[in-house]
Backbone as ProteinMPNN parsed JSONL, in Angstrom:
{"seq_chain_A": "XXXXXXXXXXXXXXXXXXXXXXXXXXXXXXXXXXXXXXXXXXXXXXXXXXXXXXXXXXXXXXXXXXXXXXXXXXXXXXXXXXXXXXXXXXXXXXXXXXXXXXXXXXXXXXXXXXXXXXXXXXXXXXXXXXXXXXXXXXXXXXXXXXXXXXXXXXXXXXXXXXXXXXXXXXXXXXXXXXXXXXXXXXXXXXXXXXXXXXXXXXXXXXXXXXXXXXXXXXXX", "coords_chain_A": {"N_chain_A": [[-2.627, -21.226, -2.178], [-4.624, -18.791, -3.042], [-5.424, -17.337, -6.614], [-3.512, -14.536, -7.442], [-4.803, -11.352, -8.066], [-3.654, -8.897, -10.125], [-2.908, -5.302, -9.959], [-2.971, -4.307, -12.631], [-4.854, -5.853, -13.739], [-7.647, -6.139, -15.891], [-10.163, -6.189, -14.54], [-9.813, -4.44, -12.39], [-9.561, -2.112, -13.208], [-11.985, -1.669, -14.247], [-13.792, -1.326, -12.129], [-16.168, 0.971, -11.102], [-15.911, 4.412, -9.814], [-17.275, 5.961, -7.112], [-17.19, 8.634, -5.947], [-17.007, 9.486, -2.399], [-16.355, 11.719, -1.266], [-14.65, 12.165, 1.135], [-12.504, 13.534, 3.207], [-9.188, 14.319, 2.774], [-6.602, 13.92, 5.427], [-4.185, 14.917, 7.612], [-2.208, 12.393, 8.905], [-0.399, 12.718, 10.97], [-1.33, 14.549, 12.784], [-2.961, 12.979, 14.251], [-1.647, 12.062, 16.415], [-1.365, 9.485, 17.353], [-0.184, 7.552, 15.776], [3.007, 5.816, 15.027], [5.332, 7.611, 12.883], [7.199, 7.506, 10.215], [9.629, 9.013, 8.18], [10.954, 8.298, 5.911], [9.795, 8.102, 3.118], [9.18, 10.684, 2.775], [7.845, 13.214, 0.523], [8.706, 15.888, -1.762], [6.458, 17.852, -1.576], [5.475, 17.268, 0.891], [3.33, 15.876, 1.693], [3.064, 13.104, 1.942], [2.108, 11.935, 4.216], [-0.542, 12.068, 4.169], [-3.917, 10.87, 4.426], [-7.146, 9.539, 3.423], [-9.757, 10.36, 5.343], [-11.368, 8.303, 6.487], [-9.913, 6.065, 5.974], [-7.732, 6.514, 7.831], [-9.266, 6.22, 10.167], [-9.801, 3.663, 10.362], [-7.016, 2.662, 10.56], [-6.382, 3.583, 13.258], [-8.19, 2.117, 14.502], [-7.184, -0.653, 13.926], [-4.657, -0.514, 15.105], [-5.493, -0.322, 17.737], [-6.157, -3.085, 17.914], [-3.751, -4.427, 18.303], [-1.284, -6.184, 19.927], [-0.261, -5.565, 23.458], [2.155, -3.169, 23.487], [3.055, -3.225, 20.771], [3.161, -1.332, 17.851], [1.698, 0.325, 15.018], [3.732, 1.359, 12.347], [3.655, 3.959, 10.277], [4.485, 4.73, 7.067], [4.147, 5.416, 4.313], [1.523, 7.313, 2.685], [-0.755, 9.301, 1.074], [0.144, 9.803, -2.537], [0.936, 12.116, -4.951], [-0.323, 12.142, -8.031], [1.316, 12.67, -10.228], [3.857, 11.84, -8.954], [3.395, 9.072, -8.713], [3.381, 8.061, -11.37], [5.781, 8.691, -12.133], [7.442, 6.992, -10.564], [6.269, 4.562, -11.526], [6.971, 4.383, -14.109], [9.775, 4.326, -13.896], [10.126, 1.92, -12.773], [9.17, 0.374, -14.776], [11.009, 0.835, -16.681], [13.478, -0.097, -15.636], [12.716, -2.838, -15.56], [12.543, -3.492, -18.54], [15.118, -3.373, -19.034], [16.106, -5.427, -18.051], [14.579, -7.462, -19.045], [14.653, -7.682, -21.962], [13.466, -8.94, -24.033], [10.6, -9.148, -23.309], [7.157, -8.442, -24.013], [5.39, -5.37, -24.241], [2.992, -5.349, -22.966], [3.473, -7.573, -21.134], [5.576, -6.385, -19.707], [4.16, -4.262, -18.468], [2.29, -5.648, -16.97], [3.922, -6.866, -15.08], [5.093, -4.753, -14.01], [3.179, -3.828, -12.404], [3.195, -5.509, -9.986], [4.529, -4.321, -8.177], [4.335, -1.287, -8.437], [1.572, 0.562, -8.665], [-0.443, 0.871, -11.73], [-0.553, 4.205, -12.819], [-3.199, 5.15, -13.339], [-5.024, 3.884, -11.736], [-4.219, 3.986, -9.312], [-4.04, 3.301, -5.717], [-2.692, 4.645, -3.883], [-2.783, 7.445, -4.871], [-5.407, 8.214, -4.579], [-5.492, 8.474, -1.821], [-6.22, 6.477, -0.407], [-4.7, 4.352, 0.386], [-1.952, 2.721, 2.308], [1.315, 2.31, 3.313], [2.839, 0.314, 5.619], [4.495, -0.907, 8.645], [5.233, -2.937, 11.232], [6.169, -2.287, 14.756], [8.123, -1.842, 17.592], [7.401, -0.555, 21.062], [9.193, 1.406, 21.176], [9.582, 2.32, 18.794], [11.276, 0.814, 17.113], [11.752, -1.555, 14.257], [9.938, -4.458, 13.643], [10.782, -7.767, 12.462], [9.695, -8.438, 9.314], [10.564, -9.83, 7.296], [11.351, -8.663, 4.836], [13.153, -5.491, 3.713], [11.032, -2.616, 3.635], [9.419, -1.837, 0.816], [10.859, -3.574, -0.678], [11.562, -4.684, -3.909], [10.286, -7.495, -6.299], [12.359, -8.843, -7.673], [14.73, -7.908, -6.093], [14.141, -9.255, -3.812], [13.641, -11.832, -4.293], [11.065, -12.617, -4.557], [10.205, -12.474, -1.901], [8.872, -10.427, -1.071], [6.43, -10.868, -1.498], [3.035, -11.012, 0.269], [2.464, -13.709, 1.466], [4.669, -15.429, 1.182], [6.963, -18.011, 1.156], [9.584, -17.975, 1.477], [10.692, -16.688, 3.811], [11.473, -15.95, 7.365], [10.035, -17.921, 10.16], [9.687, -16.241, 12.251], [9.202, -13.827, 10.892], [7.05, -14.553, 9.141], [5.129, -14.805, 11.344], [5.052, -12.234, 12.275], [3.829, -11.076, 10.158], [1.322, -11.943, 9.78], [0.254, -11.22, 12.348], [0.123, -8.469, 11.875], [-1.54, -8.437, 9.588], [-3.746, -9.485, 10.544], [-4.893, -7.583, 12.277], [-5.228, -5.356, 10.713], [-6.967, -6.445, 8.549], [-9.43, -7.119, 10.217], [-10.058, -4.549, 10.961], [-11.045, -3.68, 8.318], [-9.434, -3.139, 6.198], [-7.79, -3.928, 2.988], [-5.232, -6.276, 1.699], [-2.492, -5.968, -0.606], [-1.272, -8.491, -2.352], [1.083, -9.038, -3.256], [2.637, -7.179, -2.018], [3.639, -7.172, 1.311], [3.547, -4.931, 2.703], [1.526, -3.082, 2.149], [-1.606, -1.692, 2.341], [-5.209, -1.066, 2.014], [-8.269, 0.911, 1.889], [-11.518, 1.462, 0.466], [-10.664, 2.121, -2.091], [-10.366, 1.056, -5.737], [-9.014, -1.614, -5.734], [-9.847, -2.386, -3.25], [-12.505, -2.332, -3.466], [-12.943, -4.567, -5.458], [-11.975, -6.565, -4.464], [-13.486, -7.168, -1.812], [-15.936, -7.259, -3.069], [-17.64, -5.106, -3.378], [-19.644, -2.706, -5.091], [-18.614, -0.336, -6.177], [-15.812, 1.858, -6.018], [-14.978, 4.012, -3.068], [-13.35, 6.183, -3.305], [-11.437, 8.299, -5.458], [-8.709, 9.535, -7.62], [-6.803, 12.288, -6.273], [-5.755, 15.623, -6.151], [-3.389, 17.37, -4.413], [-1.707, 20.326, -3.447], [0.348, 20.97, -1.556], [1.101, 20.623, 2.014], [0.06, 22.768, 3.484]], "CA_chain_A": [[-2.813, -19.942, -2.055], [-5.48, -18.383, -4.312], [-4.586, -16.666, -7.485], [-3.305, -13.147, -7.239], [-5.203, -10.456, -9.011], [-2.606, -7.708, -10.133], [-3.428, -3.839, -10.05], [-3.011, -4.073, -13.914], [-5.966, -6.685, -14.294], [-8.827, -5.119, -16.255], [-11.043, -6.365, -13.424], [-9.518, -3.624, -11.388], [-9.763, -0.684, -13.817], [-13.52, -1.649, -14.437], [-14.722, -0.866, -10.988], [-16.564, 2.374, -11.13], [-15.645, 5.322, -8.611], [-18.648, 6.543, -6.515], [-16.457, 9.494, -4.941], [-17.867, 9.968, -1.376], [-15.843, 13.099, -0.848], [-13.907, 11.918, 2.19], [-11.22, 14.581, 3.423], [-7.676, 13.987, 2.983], [-6.146, 14.596, 6.696], [-2.573, 14.459, 7.86], [-2.268, 11.382, 9.958], [0.508, 13.274, 12.06], [-2.056, 15.268, 13.625], [-3.973, 12.124, 15.086], [-0.95, 12.027, 17.433], [-1.383, 8.148, 17.685], [0.453, 6.594, 15.025], [4.41, 6.099, 14.843], [5.526, 8.236, 11.881], [8.54, 7.268, 9.685], [9.773, 10.053, 7.332], [11.79, 7.778, 4.715], [9.174, 8.411, 1.903], [8.754, 12.216, 2.718], [8.132, 13.849, -0.636], [8.856, 17.555, -1.589], [5.146, 18.503, -1.343], [5.323, 16.938, 2.209], [1.825, 15.155, 1.578], [2.966, 11.791, 2.127], [1.6, 11.684, 5.616], [-1.958, 12.456, 4.176], [-4.661, 9.779, 4.085], [-8.602, 9.865, 3.546], [-10.404, 10.215, 6.982], [-12.041, 6.846, 6.605], [-8.731, 5.124, 6.122], [-7.197, 6.766, 9.07], [-10.14, 5.75, 11.409], [-9.502, 2.276, 10.272], [-5.695, 2.287, 10.941], [-6.368, 3.728, 14.499], [-8.661, 0.765, 14.953], [-6.194, -1.724, 13.781], [-3.673, -0.239, 16.149], [-5.961, -0.71, 18.873], [-6.205, -4.391, 18.061], [-2.699, -5.052, 18.537], [-1.194, -6.755, 21.43], [0.433, -4.411, 23.935], [3.778, -2.82, 23.18], [3.101, -3.019, 19.478], [2.5, -0.111, 17.155], [1.754, 0.465, 13.501], [4.863, 2.517, 11.852], [3.342, 4.624, 9.145], [5.624, 5.147, 6.155], [3.567, 6.525, 3.109], [-0.065, 7.343, 2.453], [-0.889, 9.865, -0.241], [1.212, 10.059, -3.42], [0.617, 12.8, -5.906], [-0.468, 11.287, -9.56], [2.691, 12.848, -10.986], [4.91, 11.168, -8.386], [3.01, 7.779, -8.851], [3.579, 7.95, -12.652], [7.404, 8.661, -12.203], [7.792, 5.69, -9.929], [5.785, 3.447, -12.339], [7.644, 4.509, -15.382], [11.118, 4.183, -13.536], [10.199, 0.673, -12.56], [9.033, -0.007, -16.237], [12.54, 1.082, -17.428], [14.175, -1.25, -14.951], [12.104, -4.241, -16.151], [12.777, -3.461, -19.799], [16.445, -3.33, -19.157], [16.423, -6.795, -17.419], [13.811, -8.362, -19.842], [14.433, -7.067, -23.247], [12.528, -9.896, -24.825], [9.19, -9.283, -22.868], [6.359, -7.708, -24.514], [4.999, -4.141, -23.589], [2.033, -5.908, -22.03], [3.802, -8.315, -20.136], [6.22, -5.458, -18.696], [3.094, -3.419, -17.712], [1.718, -6.385, -15.829], [4.962, -7.424, -14.174], [5.289, -3.691, -13.154], [2.026, -3.663, -11.401], [3.269, -6.077, -8.92], [5.381, -3.61, -7.317], [3.901, -0.12, -8.525], [0.409, 0.439, -9.297], [-0.324, 1.856, -12.782], [-1.175, 5.554, -12.436], [-4.834, 5.605, -13.469], [-5.792, 3.331, -10.875], [-3.261, 3.823, -8.011], [-4.752, 3.491, -4.442], [-1.947, 5.779, -3.012], [-3.246, 8.82, -5.342], [-6.529, 8.312, -4.296], [-5.434, 8.701, -0.451], [-7.007, 5.307, -0.056], [-3.73, 3.185, 0.601], [-0.908, 2.793, 3.28], [2.42, 1.516, 3.343], [3.474, 0.482, 7.011], [4.874, -2.118, 9.129], [5.024, -2.986, 12.841], [7.38, -1.608, 15.693], [7.848, -1.956, 19.088], [7.033, 0.935, 21.503], [10.229, 2.562, 21.064], [9.809, 2.505, 17.213], [12.252, -0.229, 16.162], [10.861, -1.906, 13.519], [10.076, -5.866, 13.73], [11.216, -8.476, 11.284], [8.569, -8.804, 8.494], [11.018, -10.601, 6.028], [12.063, -7.88, 3.781], [13.057, -4.496, 3.984], [10.116, -1.998, 3.211], [9.301, -1.696, -0.617], [11.69, -4.491, -1.538], [10.712, -5.424, -5.174], [10.402, -8.775, -6.208], [13.598, -9.109, -7.92], [15.737, -8.008, -5.076], [13.832, -9.934, -2.468], [13.259, -13.119, -4.671], [9.521, -12.772, -4.127], [9.872, -12.691, -0.076], [7.889, -9.422, -0.789], [4.654, -11.343, -1.391], [2.684, -11.436, 1.554], [2.545, -15.28, 2.003], [5.969, -15.868, 0.577], [7.509, -19.198, 1.769], [11.134, -17.938, 1.865], [10.882, -15.925, 5.021], [11.486, -16.923, 8.737], [8.877, -18.249, 11.019], [9.168, -14.856, 12.883], [8.657, -12.621, 9.79], [5.541, -15.03, 8.81], [4.226, -14.692, 12.478], [4.52, -10.734, 12.435], [2.848, -10.556, 8.85], [-0.072, -12.527, 10.117], [-0.25, -10.169, 13.244], [-0.206, -7.192, 11.13], [-2.669, -8.627, 8.61], [-5.084, -9.733, 11.288], [-5.185, -6.307, 12.872], [-5.499, -4.31, 9.424], [-8.007, -6.772, 8.158], [-10.378, -6.859, 11.216], [-10.522, -2.968, 10.678], [-11.629, -3.26, 7.185], [-8.552, -3.084, 4.929], [-7.345, -5.284, 2.114], [-3.8, -6.078, 1.494], [-2.105, -6.139, -2.143], [-0.581, -9.66, -1.957], [2.679, -8.9, -3.746], [3.396, -6.321, -1.157], [3.159, -7.369, 2.598], [3.31, -3.497, 3.732], [0.652, -2.329, 1.318], [-2.883, -1.933, 2.505], [-6.16, 0.058, 1.414], [-9.678, 0.833, 2.091], [-12.091, 2.447, -0.225], [-10.223, 2.076, -3.689], [-10.934, 0.257, -6.621], [-8.665, -2.886, -5.47], [-10.47, -2.907, -2.153], [-14.01, -2.809, -3.953], [-13.131, -5.735, -6.179], [-11.566, -7.851, -3.225], [-14.573, -7.159, -1.021], [-17.321, -7.224, -3.713], [-18.479, -3.782, -3.435], [-19.891, -2.116, -6.506], [-17.777, 0.696, -6.801], [-14.863, 2.446, -4.977], [-15.357, 5.28, -2.228], [-12.375, 7.426, -3.451], [-10.777, 8.377, -6.727], [-7.528, 10.201, -7.425], [-6.903, 13.478, -5.597], [-4.669, 16.484, -6.272], [-3.293, 18.418, -3.495], [-0.336, 20.841, -3.802], [0.973, 21.019, -0.457], [0.401, 20.311, 3.469], [0.025, 24.034, 4.192]], "C_chain_A": [[-3.71, -19.645, -3.335], [-4.631, -17.505, -5.133], [-4.342, -15.233, -7.223], [-3.879, -12.46, -8.232], [-4.096, -9.259, -8.92], [-3.557, -6.41, -10.167], [-3.792, -3.81, -11.648], [-4.115, -4.927, -14.42], [-6.904, -5.715, -14.746], [-9.974, -4.997, -15.417], [-10.999, -4.978, -12.468], [-10.054, -2.231, -11.892], [-11.33, -0.809, -14.138], [-14.424, -1.244, -13.445], [-14.866, 0.612, -11.06], [-16.095, 3.002, -9.932], [-16.902, 6.103, -8.244], [-17.894, 7.666, -5.307], [-17.352, 9.865, -3.829], [-17.56, 11.346, -0.883], [-15.066, 13.107, 0.659], [-12.818, 12.859, 2.107], [-10.074, 13.727, 3.449], [-7.192, 14.591, 4.517], [-4.862, 14.017, 6.789], [-2.551, 13.535, 9.264], [-1.341, 11.921, 11.203], [-0.241, 13.897, 12.87], [-2.976, 14.268, 14.521], [-3.153, 11.91, 16.58], [-0.869, 10.507, 18.112], [-0.592, 7.129, 16.973], [1.99, 6.937, 14.931], [4.556, 6.666, 13.295], [6.842, 7.96, 11.353], [8.696, 8.138, 8.341], [10.583, 9.552, 6.054], [11.208, 8.003, 3.309], [8.656, 9.724, 1.79], [8.963, 12.856, 1.488], [8.348, 15.447, -0.595], [7.859, 18.355, -1.315], [4.812, 18.152, 0.151], [3.861, 16.539, 2.386], [1.993, 13.64, 1.692], [2.224, 11.217, 3.313], [-0.282, 11.885, 5.414], [-2.876, 10.872, 3.781], [-6.317, 10.142, 4.086], [-8.923, 9.444, 4.925], [-10.8, 8.85, 7.393], [-10.923, 5.833, 6.633], [-7.906, 5.352, 7.527], [-7.8, 6.394, 10.167], [-9.836, 4.306, 11.381], [-8.098, 1.741, 10.808], [-5.906, 2.559, 12.368], [-7.25, 2.35, 14.975], [-7.983, -0.48, 14.969], [-4.974, -1.676, 15.085], [-4.269, -0.536, 17.489], [-6.078, -2.174, 19.203], [-5.065, -5.09, 18.551], [-2.212, -5.433, 19.877], [-0.13, -5.377, 22.047], [1.669, -4.407, 23.799], [3.999, -2.865, 21.556], [2.543, -1.793, 18.916], [2.626, -0.283, 15.743], [2.829, 1.613, 13.289], [4.278, 2.681, 10.266], [4.438, 4.956, 8.228], [5.072, 5.986, 4.899], [1.893, 6.176, 3.148], [-0.245, 8.027, 1.149], [0.319, 9.929, -1.223], [0.509, 10.753, -4.685], [0.623, 11.849, -7.093], [0.799, 11.475, -10.082], [3.753, 11.829, -10.308], [4.848, 9.71, -8.744], [3.561, 7.382, -10.228], [5.054, 7.894, -12.857], [7.92, 7.43, -11.484], [7.338, 4.494, -10.829], [6.734, 3.253, -13.533], [9.294, 4.015, -14.791], [11.367, 2.703, -13.297], [10.069, -0.203, -13.887], [10.355, -0.014, -16.872], [13.352, 0.135, -17.104], [13.924, -2.506, -15.533], [12.433, -4.349, -17.862], [14.234, -3.797, -19.899], [16.767, -4.683, -18.831], [15.713, -7.805, -18.343], [13.571, -7.791, -21.141], [13.557, -7.657, -24.279], [10.985, -9.499, -24.612], [8.32, -8.201, -23.808], [5.806, -6.558, -23.511], [3.89, -4.596, -22.601], [2.675, -6.545, -20.864], [4.803, -7.469, -19.106], [5.15, -4.569, -17.766], [2.555, -4.348, -16.524], [2.768, -6.581, -14.652], [5.343, -6.097, -13.205], [4.498, -3.385, -11.973], [2.361, -4.521, -10.201], [3.933, -5.309, -7.82], [5.082, -1.86, -7.391], [2.533, -0.095, -9.27], [0.43, 1.427, -10.578], [-1.112, 3.243, -12.468], [-2.33, 5.831, -12.457], [-5.532, 4.96, -12.571], [-5.105, 3.328, -9.438], [-4.017, 4.192, -6.819], [-4.079, 4.723, -3.677], [-2.577, 7.162, -3.621], [-4.456, 9.114, -5.146], [-6.659, 8.729, -2.622], [-6.02, 7.279, 0.159], [-5.804, 4.155, 0.467], [-2.499, 3.702, 1.6], [0.121, 1.911, 3.087], [2.962, 1.671, 4.705], [3.882, -0.792, 7.239], [4.381, -2.018, 10.56], [6.234, -2.735, 13.442], [7.062, -1.835, 17.042], [7.492, -0.441, 19.907], [8.09, 1.941, 21.48], [10.595, 2.771, 19.51], [10.52, 1.606, 16.401], [11.242, -1.233, 15.692], [11.176, -3.713, 13.641], [10.448, -6.195, 12.468], [10.157, -8.799, 10.496], [9.324, -9.468, 7.102], [11.897, -10.179, 5.25], [12.256, -6.623, 4.23], [11.573, -3.714, 3.355], [10.265, -1.644, 1.767], [10.412, -2.301, -1.288], [10.872, -5.004, -2.772], [11.005, -6.845, -5.286], [11.677, -9.413, -6.823], [14.702, -9.072, -6.892], [15.468, -9.03, -4.004], [13.607, -11.334, -2.912], [11.929, -13.671, -4.266], [9.453, -12.757, -2.735], [9.077, -11.358, 0.048], [6.502, -9.861, -0.719], [4.479, -11.551, -0.199], [2.795, -12.697, 2.159], [3.595, -16.061, 1.303], [6.741, -16.913, 1.59], [8.891, -18.879, 2.333], [11.392, -16.897, 2.762], [10.887, -16.727, 6.108], [10.069, -17.014, 9.217], [8.782, -16.96, 11.822], [8.45, -13.898, 12.08], [7.201, -13.077, 9.306], [4.628, -14.408, 10.099], [4.0, -12.998, 12.594], [3.659, -10.333, 11.274], [1.564, -11.034, 9.411], [-0.668, -11.53, 11.207], [-0.711, -9.043, 12.697], [-1.612, -7.441, 10.153], [-3.926, -8.744, 9.341], [-5.818, -8.576, 11.968], [-5.946, -5.618, 11.566], [-6.788, -5.211, 8.649], [-9.335, -6.817, 8.935], [-10.902, -5.445, 11.061], [-11.064, -2.57, 9.462], [-10.717, -2.959, 5.969], [-8.19, -4.225, 4.32], [-5.767, -5.147, 1.875], [-3.502, -6.31, -0.229], [-1.056, -7.215, -1.98], [0.946, -9.929, -2.552], [3.376, -7.918, -2.877], [2.971, -6.471, 0.259], [2.779, -6.063, 3.461], [2.186, -2.785, 2.995], [-0.89, -2.648, 1.577], [-3.797, -0.848, 2.183], [-7.496, -0.26, 1.842], [-10.28, 1.794, 0.974], [-11.828, 2.658, -1.951], [-10.602, 1.274, -4.525], [-10.72, -1.385, -6.222], [-9.468, -3.398, -4.331], [-12.166, -3.364, -2.692], [-14.036, -4.095, -4.753], [-12.847, -6.859, -5.087], [-12.827, -8.258, -2.41], [-15.998, -7.255, -1.579], [-18.083, -6.242, -3.873], [-18.635, -3.38, -4.842], [-19.173, -1.154, -7.19], [-16.949, 1.22, -5.406], [-15.408, 3.656, -4.515], [-14.574, 6.329, -2.833], [-11.615, 7.017, -4.786], [-9.692, 9.414, -6.535], [-7.807, 11.587, -7.002], [-5.642, 14.418, -6.007], [-4.733, 17.329, -5.122], [-1.854, 18.787, -3.613], [0.642, 20.918, -2.814], [0.188, 20.812, 0.888], [0.251, 21.764, 3.963], [-1.326, 24.164, 4.956]], "O_chain_A": [[-3.534, -20.169, -4.435], [-3.561, -17.005, -4.787], [-5.291, -14.724, -6.626], [-3.583, -12.817, -9.372], [-3.729, -8.765, -7.853], [-4.769, -6.484, -10.37], [-4.872, -3.308, -11.96], [-4.38, -4.76, -15.611], [-7.044, -4.626, -14.189], [-10.709, -4.009, -15.433], [-12.002, -4.535, -11.909], [-10.749, -1.437, -11.258], [-11.867, 0.289, -14.282], [-15.576, -0.876, -13.674], [-13.909, 1.386, -11.079], [-15.846, 2.27, -8.974], [-17.475, 6.819, -9.066], [-18.018, 7.547, -4.088], [-18.382, 10.487, -4.088], [-18.341, 12.02, -0.211], [-14.962, 14.188, 1.238], [-12.216, 13.013, 1.044], [-9.991, 12.64, 4.022], [-7.449, 15.776, 4.732], [-4.462, 12.976, 6.266], [-2.821, 13.928, 10.399], [-1.588, 11.532, 12.344], [0.221, 13.843, 14.01], [-3.665, 14.733, 15.429], [-3.732, 11.664, 17.638], [-0.385, 10.341, 19.231], [-0.348, 6.02, 17.45], [2.334, 8.11, 14.781], [3.837, 6.109, 12.466], [7.747, 8.213, 12.148], [7.876, 7.94, 7.444], [10.857, 10.383, 5.189], [11.985, 8.095, 2.358], [7.83, 10.016, 0.925], [10.127, 13.133, 1.197], [8.188, 16.132, 0.415], [8.08, 19.477, -0.859], [3.861, 18.753, 0.651], [3.27, 16.998, 3.364], [0.989, 12.949, 1.519], [1.786, 10.066, 3.297], [-1.095, 11.842, 6.338], [-2.482, 10.0, 3.005], [-6.679, 11.073, 4.806], [-8.493, 8.456, 5.52], [-10.571, 8.37, 8.503], [-11.045, 4.809, 7.305], [-7.505, 4.402, 8.199], [-7.128, 6.195, 11.179], [-9.612, 3.758, 12.46], [-7.977, 0.653, 11.37], [-5.547, 1.558, 12.988], [-6.791, 1.634, 15.866], [-8.138, -1.301, 15.872], [-4.572, -2.612, 15.777], [-3.529, -1.001, 18.356], [-6.107, -2.592, 20.361], [-5.182, -6.167, 19.136], [-2.756, -4.982, 20.885], [0.506, -4.542, 21.403], [2.357, -5.419, 23.936], [5.1, -2.543, 21.11], [1.563, -1.247, 19.422], [3.539, -0.952, 15.259], [2.808, 2.646, 13.958], [4.381, 1.872, 9.344], [5.397, 5.529, 8.745], [5.539, 7.078, 4.577], [1.277, 5.171, 3.502], [0.079, 7.42, 0.128], [1.443, 10.098, -0.751], [-0.326, 10.155, -5.363], [1.416, 10.911, -7.176], [1.437, 10.476, -10.412], [4.429, 11.082, -11.016], [5.864, 9.079, -9.037], [4.223, 6.345, -10.259], [5.538, 7.119, -13.681], [8.924, 6.896, -11.955], [8.039, 3.482, -10.848], [7.192, 2.162, -13.872], [9.897, 3.235, -15.527], [12.466, 2.189, -13.507], [10.693, -1.248, -14.076], [10.689, -0.956, -17.59], [13.963, -0.511, -17.955], [14.837, -3.206, -15.972], [12.545, -5.486, -18.319], [14.587, -4.502, -20.844], [17.777, -5.139, -19.367], [16.191, -8.936, -18.438], [12.441, -7.429, -21.469], [13.021, -7.035, -25.196], [10.2, -9.51, -25.56], [8.875, -7.201, -24.263], [5.755, -6.697, -22.289], [3.935, -4.181, -21.442], [2.469, -6.133, -19.722], [4.87, -7.76, -17.911], [5.329, -4.277, -16.584], [2.401, -3.947, -15.37], [2.467, -6.462, -13.465], [5.754, -6.184, -12.047], [4.864, -2.885, -10.909], [1.686, -4.199, -9.223], [3.863, -5.677, -6.647], [5.549, -1.155, -6.497], [2.389, -0.662, -10.353], [1.066, 2.481, -10.608], [-2.208, 3.252, -11.906], [-2.744, 6.711, -11.704], [-6.705, 5.31, -12.442], [-5.551, 2.625, -8.531], [-4.618, 5.266, -6.795], [-4.688, 5.574, -3.029], [-2.879, 8.01, -2.782], [-4.812, 10.247, -5.471], [-7.696, 9.212, -2.169], [-6.21, 7.229, 1.374], [-6.207, 3.092, 0.941], [-2.15, 4.881, 1.659], [-0.124, 0.767, 2.703], [3.455, 2.728, 5.097], [3.767, -1.707, 6.423], [3.474, -1.314, 11.003], [7.292, -2.905, 12.836], [5.94, -1.988, 17.524], [7.357, 0.62, 19.298], [7.908, 3.133, 21.726], [11.641, 3.265, 19.088], [10.426, 1.587, 15.173], [10.269, -1.675, 16.302], [12.304, -4.201, 13.712], [10.509, -5.416, 11.518], [9.466, -9.653, 11.054], [8.729, -9.581, 6.03], [12.917, -10.765, 4.888], [11.584, -6.365, 5.23], [11.002, -4.393, 2.501], [11.333, -1.104, 1.478], [10.931, -1.79, -2.281], [9.793, -5.593, -2.705], [11.815, -7.403, -4.546], [11.996, -10.534, -6.428], [15.505, -9.998, -6.777], [16.371, -9.59, -3.382], [13.371, -12.139, -2.011], [11.683, -14.782, -3.796], [8.35, -13.128, -2.334], [8.604, -11.092, 1.153], [5.607, -9.351, -0.045], [5.309, -12.101, 0.525], [3.201, -12.792, 3.317], [3.406, -17.207, 0.895], [7.063, -16.564, 2.725], [9.325, -19.349, 3.385], [12.344, -16.161, 2.506], [10.488, -17.892, 6.101], [9.126, -16.348, 8.788], [7.628, -16.608, 12.063], [7.421, -13.294, 12.383], [6.302, -12.263, 9.095], [3.641, -13.691, 9.932], [2.918, -12.533, 12.953], [2.865, -9.395, 11.357], [0.677, -10.18, 9.416], [-1.801, -11.062, 11.099], [-1.831, -8.605, 12.961], [-2.548, -6.645, 10.09], [-4.987, -8.258, 8.95], [-7.028, -8.55, 12.193], [-7.16, -5.418, 11.542], [-7.64, -4.491, 8.129], [-10.356, -6.551, 8.3], [-12.113, -5.227, 11.039], [-11.521, -1.438, 9.304], [-11.177, -2.583, 4.891], [-8.209, -5.336, 4.849], [-5.175, -4.067, 1.869], [-4.357, -6.815, -0.956], [0.023, -6.888, -1.487], [1.714, -10.855, -2.288], [4.598, -7.798, -2.955], [1.909, -5.912, 0.535], [2.063, -5.997, 4.46], [1.988, -1.656, 3.443], [-1.405, -3.673, 1.129], [-3.323, 0.281, 2.055], [-7.881, -1.396, 2.12], [-9.65, 2.782, 0.598], [-12.57, 3.181, -2.782], [-11.417, 0.497, -4.029], [-11.6, -2.245, -6.268], [-9.799, -4.582, -4.283], [-12.807, -4.373, -2.399], [-15.091, -4.73, -4.76], [-13.507, -7.891, -4.97], [-13.192, -9.43, -2.313], [-17.014, -7.317, -0.887], [-19.162, -6.357, -4.453], [-17.807, -3.703, -5.694], [-19.059, -1.051, -8.411], [-17.254, 1.08, -4.222], [-16.151, 4.348, -5.211], [-15.111, 7.435, -2.903], [-11.272, 5.89, -5.144], [-9.657, 10.105, -5.517], [-8.889, 12.102, -7.285], [-4.551, 13.872, -6.172], [-5.749, 17.932, -4.774], [-0.944, 17.982, -3.81], [1.819, 20.935, -3.176], [-1.041, 20.814, 0.959], [0.376, 21.812, 5.186], [-1.562, 25.17, 5.625]]}, "name": "protein", "num_of_chains": 1, "seq": "XXXXXXXXXXXXXXXXXXXXXXXXXXXXXXXXXXXXXXXXXXXXXXXXXXXXXXXXXXXXXXXXXXXXXXXXXXXXXXXXXXXXXXXXXXXXXXXXXXXXXXXXXXXXXXXXXXXXXXXXXXXXXXXXXXXXXXXXXXXXXXXXXXXXXXXXXXXXXXXXXXXXXXXXXXXXXXXXXXXXXXXXXXXXXXXXXXXXXXXXXXXXXXXXXXXXXXXXXXXX"}
């Protein structure tokens, strides 16, 4: 397995953003994706994505075997919420690893929550999702959605060895469809995929990201 580039790596932050102006759209209006509300935020903007990302998700869903669906869990995340998530996880790590330096804590935190200044979710460029059957029942992908590395003993990593053959096969199925549609995975989180953000640009060799952070107040 190749070395994992974390969100905290300076190479990610060094990617410039050439904002293309793609709209944030509510994926619920597409009528095509299964939507889960477990990460619904107070402003009800969790179901927003850049239009170009949604187009690729719909393409990925069309590539899945009959009877399987993408189950959308979270897309856009306001910068303030992203910061709160990051700081909360940093505090958890500090409590567990009191001897770690601030730099090491920051790097470790980025395995699970992106640093706020480069977060793909706050650009509307990232989506957390899984696979479900036609009735919306989630398939086994090895861990619960959003299981952190400590809780899952690293099984949240996309290519983790400590998951069942069934989970591994389902991850491969999910990944094949999303990769074919142009999205990239953050390899410490099997459920996190993105298009157009800085991490995507770094992994695909693009000169710049298409989408930068966006602020929206509500879904009205």
